[in-house]
C-alpha positions, 0 to 999 in steps of 0.5 A: 267452225267446220265449213260455212257457217255451221259449227261442228260441235257446241260445248255447254259451259258449266260451273260443275261437272255433269249437271246439264244433262240432268235437267234434260229428258232422254228425248231431248238428249237424243235429238241433240245427239252429238252436236252438243256436248253437254257434260264436257269436262271443263276442269281438265283444261289448262289456264290458257284455255280458260283465257281463250274462252274469256277472250271469246266471251268478252268479244276480244280480238286477242289477249294482251301480254300483261295478262299472259305474264300475270302471276294470277292463276285462272281456273274454271271457278274464277273464269265463271265468276268473271263471266258473270261480274262482266256480264252484269256490268255490260248491262249496267248492273253494279256488282256486290261480292260477298266472301270471306277474307282471302277467298280472292275477290280483289285479285280477281277484280284487278285481273278482270280489269287488266283483261278488258283493259278497263282503268281500275280505281280501287278504294280500301274501305275501312272503319276510320274512312270518312264521307269526305274521303269517299267523295274526294276519291269519287271526284278523282274518278269522275275527272278521269272518266270525263277525260276518257269517255270512251274508256270504261272506268271500274270503281272497286270499293273493297270491304264496303260494309266496314264503315258507317257511310252506307247511305253514301254508297247507296246514293253513289252505286245504286242511285248514281248521284253525287253532288246532285249530278248523275254519275257518267255512264262509263263509271262502273261499280264493283264492291266486296263485302265481308260476311256477317259471320259469328266467331267460332267458340273458343275455350276460356284459355283461348280468349284474349281479353283487352281493356276493361269489361263492364260489370253487370250493373254497368251493362244495364246503363249501356246505351243503344250504340254501346249495345250495338258495339257489344254485338259487333264484337262477337263477329268475325269481321266488323261490319255494318248492315248494307242497305236493302238496295245494295243487298239486292246486288249481292252474290256469294262469291264462295270460299277458296279451295285448298288446292286452288290457294296452294297454286295461288300461293305458288304462283305468287311466290315464284313471281315475287322472289328477288332475282338475286335469290340464287346460288352459284353452285346450284344455279338451276335448282336453288331458286326452285327449292326456296320457292318450294320452302316458302310455299309449304311453310306459308301454307302451314301458317295459313292451316294453323291459323284457321284450324287452331287459332280460328283466325282469318288469313288472306292472299294479302298476307302472302304478298306481305310475307314475300315482300318482308322475305325479299327485304330481310334477304337483301339486308342479311346479304349486306351484313359483314357477318353473312353466312351461307345462302341456305342460312340467309334464306332460312332466316329470312323465311323465319323472320318474314313468318314471325312478323306476318303470322306469329305476331298476331297470335295470342297464346298459341305461339309456342304451338305455332313455332313447333309446327312451322320448325317441323315443316322447315326441317322437312 
């Protein structure tokens, strides 16, 4: 504000550049003059600027220190997604995010809950989960929400379409009913679902056959359930159809841009490496060098699995790789035959990559090793 109650300039927040003015006539743009900046370049803003916008939009007086110390990378894209999610929640609308594995759905929800100081109860849904497990989980949520009626409780069903209990989720999320009782109003629902995507065609040499395949005569005798299983096998993700009432809540989360994923990986590696990773001869540069090496080889592994193996990778793999690196680094240091700092870090990087990425490959392991070794040598 410049003086009194008048604002000097209004900037229109948009997800993409140069889109607003295209919808307005020349006369409207002239009338607005310089008081409204229609095509402000939000992409050049620093992360702290995005945090400031989120604070103002959500009506918060300050940003807590947990958020500022977080390794989460705030960009214009995920800022707009957080605003969209929180706006729906405040109007009592459940949120269903549809997006491929690794695009940052879980990390965004966790950061959003820290930002608005909401209690998060996540449930990782999988094919083996039962309705009893879901109801037991919701009972814990209800107990907490009952004891803290003045605080919002966010329930996050991750990969909700991975199990068969879709009718139960429909009753809980859409109808807000459990055990014939209404769910408390301070319980909010966010869901994440994997898309219905067919696996990319592979050559016969790439296809990995596990178990026995039915013959032509046996295929004629397949039941409807078995036929459904055959269809599911062709999908990238093993998913089940969502109820119509949940589909109406769905919006496309999009994909994770390569440059943004690089920033995520770099931030996660820097924050996740053990403090003991240092060299007395290079106290200021050694940790930086190890972080750079880890970031580059993880990026190379992700690129290889996506483009060559046609598989899926996510930020969970990055977190798992960092944990394994720390464990190997700690273990190798304690061994009597421990070598130099460089060799210990090099072996830790290779071992963690072998477990996280190399072990999942079928017949592309040699090509993967050649690619990773090339990066390590660089």
